[in-house]
C-alpha positions as CSV (number, residue, x, y, z in Angstrom):
1,M,19.6,9.5,17.7
2,N,15.9,8.8,17.0
3,T,15.9,11.9,14.6
4,K,18.9,10.5,12.8
5,S,17.3,7.1,12.2
6,T,14.1,8.9,10.9
7,H,16.2,11.0,8.6
8,E,18.1,7.9,7.5
9,Q,14.9,6.0,6.8
10,L,13.5,9.0,4.8
11,H,16.8,9.3,2.9
12,H,16.7,5.5,2.1
13,S,13.1,5.7,1.0
14,L,13.7,8.7,-1.2
15,S,17.0,7.5,-2.7
16,T,15.8,4.1,-3.7
17,A,12.7,5.6,-5.4
18,C,14.2,6.1,-8.8
19,D,16.2,2.8,-8.7
20,R,13.1,0.7,-9.1
21,R,12.4,-0.5,-12.6
22,E,8.7,0.2,-12.5
23,R,8.9,3.8,-11.3
24,T,7.5,6.3,-13.7
25,Q,9.6,9.2,-14.9
26,E,7.1,11.7,-13.2
27,A,7.7,10.1,-9.8
28,C,11.5,10.5,-10.2
29,I,11.1,14.1,-11.3
30,S,8.9,14.9,-8.4
31,R,11.4,13.3,-5.9
32,A,14.3,15.1,-7.5
33,S,12.5,18.5,-7.4
34,R,11.5,18.1,-3.7
35,S,12.8,21.0,-1.7
36,R,14.7,20.9,1.5
37,T,11.8,22.4,3.3
38,E,9.4,19.7,2.0
39,T,11.9,17.0,2.9
40,R,12.2,18.4,6.4
41,A,8.4,18.5,6.7
42,I,8.2,14.9,5.6
43,A,10.9,13.8,8.1
44,K,9.0,15.7,10.9
45,A,5.7,14.0,10.0
46,L,7.4,10.6,9.8
47,R,8.7,11.1,13.4
48,Q,5.1,11.4,14.5
49,H,3.8,8.6,12.3
50,P,6.6,6.1,11.6
51,I,6.2,3.8,8.6
52,P,4.9,0.4,9.7
53,Q,6.8,-2.8,8.6
54,L,4.9,-5.8,7.3
55,T,6.1,-9.4,6.9
56,K,5.6,-11.3,3.7
57,T,2.9,-13.3,5.5
58,D,1.1,-10.1,6.5
59,T,1.4,-8.9,2.9
60,S,-0.1,-12.2,1.7
61,K,-3.1,-11.7,3.9
62,R,-3.4,-8.1,3.0
63,W,-3.5,-8.8,-0.7
64,A,-5.4,-12.1,-0.3
65,V,-2.9,-13.9,-2.6
66,G,-0.3,-16.7,-2.2
67,A,3.3,-16.2,-1.1
68,D,4.6,-16.8,-4.6
69,T,2.4,-14.0,-6.0
70,V,3.7,-11.7,-3.2
71,R,7.3,-12.5,-4.2
72,R,6.6,-11.9,-7.9
73,V,4.8,-8.6,-7.3
74,L,7.5,-7.3,-5.0
75,R,10.3,-8.4,-7.4
76,D,8.5,-6.8,-10.4
77,H,8.4,-3.5,-8.6
78,G,12.0,-3.6,-7.6
79,V,11.6,-4.7,-4.0
80,D,13.9,-7.5,-3.0
81,P,11.6,-10.2,-1.5
82,G,14.5,-12.1,0.0
83,K,14.6,-15.7,1.0
84,A,14.0,-15.3,4.7
85,R,10.4,-16.0,5.9
86,D,10.4,-13.2,8.4
87,L,11.5,-10.5,5.9
88,T,9.8,-7.2,6.7
89,V,8.7,-4.8,4.0
90,P,7.8,-1.1,4.7
91,L,4.2,-0.3,4.1
92,T,5.4,2.4,1.7
93,D,6.9,-0.2,-0.6
94,L,3.5,-2.1,-0.6
95,L,1.7,1.2,-1.3
96,F,4.0,1.7,-4.3
97,C,3.1,-1.8,-5.6
98,E,-0.5,-0.8,-5.1
99,G,-0.1,2.2,-7.3
100,V,0.4,5.1,-4.9
101,S,2.7,7.4,-6.8
102,D,4.6,9.0,-3.8
103,P,3.9,6.7,-0.9
104,V,6.3,8.3,1.6
105,R,4.7,11.8,1.1
106,T,1.2,10.3,1.1
107,W,1.9,8.4,4.4
108,A,3.5,11.5,6.0
109,F,0.9,14.0,5.2
110,C,-2.4,12.1,5.2
111,S,-4.9,12.2,8.1
112,D,-5.3,9.4,10.7
113,D,-8.5,8.2,8.9
114,E,-6.6,8.0,5.6
115,R,-3.8,6.1,7.3
116,L,-6.4,3.6,8.6
117,V,-7.6,3.1,5.1
118,L,-4.1,2.7,3.7
119,M,-3.2,0.1,6.4
120,A,-6.4,-2.0,5.9
121,D,-6.3,-5.2,3.9
122,L,-7.5,-5.0,0.3
123,L,-10.8,-6.5,-0.7
124,T,-11.4,-9.3,-3.3
125,P,-14.4,-8.8,-5.6
126,E,-16.4,-11.0,-3.3
127,G,-15.4,-8.9,-0.3
128,K,-16.1,-5.7,-2.2
129,R,-19.7,-6.9,-3.0
130,D,-20.2,-7.7,0.7
131,D,-18.7,-4.4,1.7
132,D,-20.6,-2.2,-0.8
133,H,-24.2,-1.9,0.2
134,R,-25.2,0.1,-2.9
135,W,-24.3,-2.7,-5.4
136,S,-24.7,-5.8,-3.2
137,K,-27.1,-7.4,-5.6
138,L,-24.6,-7.4,-8.5
139,H,-22.9,-10.6,-9.7
140,I,-19.2,-11.1,-8.9
141,G,-18.4,-11.1,-12.6
142,T,-19.9,-7.6,-12.8
143,Y,-17.4,-6.3,-10.2
144,R,-14.6,-7.9,-12.2
145,R,-15.8,-6.4,-15.5
146,H,-16.3,-2.9,-13.9
147,A,-12.7,-3.1,-12.5
148,R,-11.4,-4.3,-15.9
149,E,-13.2,-1.5,-17.7
150,G,-12.1,1.2,-15.2
151,R,-15.6,1.9,-13.8
152,L,-14.5,0.7,-10.4
153,S,-11.2,1.9,-8.9
154,S,-9.1,-1.2,-8.4
155,I,-5.6,-2.3,-7.9
156,R,-4.0,-5.1,-9.9
157,I,-2.0,-7.6,-7.8
158,G,-0.6,-10.1,-10.1
159,K,-3.5,-11.0,-12.5
160,Q,-6.2,-10.2,-9.9
161,H,-8.1,-7.1,-9.0
162,R,-8.2,-5.9,-5.5
163,F,-10.2,-3.0,-4.0
164,R,-9.3,-0.5,-1.3
165,R,-11.7,-0.2,1.6
166,D,-13.7,2.9,2.4
167,L,-13.4,4.6,5.7
168,A,-16.3,3.0,7.4
169,S,-15.2,-0.4,6.4
170,A,-11.6,0.3,7.5
171,K,-12.8,1.3,10.9
172,N,-14.9,-1.8,11.2
173,W,-11.9,-3.9,10.0
174,R,-9.7,-2.3,12.6
175,A,-12.2,-3.0,15.4
176,T,-12.3,-6.7,14.7
177,P,-9.5,-8.9,16.0
178,R,-6.9,-10.0,13.5
179,S,-7.8,-13.7,14.0
180,A,-11.4,-13.0,12.9
181,Q,-10.4,-11.1,9.8
182,K,-10.2,-13.0,6.5
């Protein structure tokens, strides 16, 4: 029974991949060319590491944006934000919105440390400056400019740039209680 639900979850994640408006043609081709063996391997990995579900409130905290921006970004990427407050969204859908090309495969085959980084909240430019010890003396505008110009790897959420944490920061983020996190 549990295996069937995992297979159904994988099938749903894979079948809706090409239905989204913002999916690239390459992602659809890679999904269509996935072999049965690879699909089975992904299903087996997902049984060991199920995909977490996040509420819209959790997503708002993760992206450090308002609820309206969360709805707009989800809708723009083909995910139905729904009207219910307690709607849950799979982390793989959020990773897709954050620019991960094949989030189901990425989640299934990454290491525990990489999963920790993928689950951690994204950083604002101010948080990136506090988190990055090498460039901590730079002005916030410099971080924004570097992100805009592509010098810093960033994720566009709405009109704002967000940054993924590194492993040390993600471990520190996980160690602090959720109430103390910003």
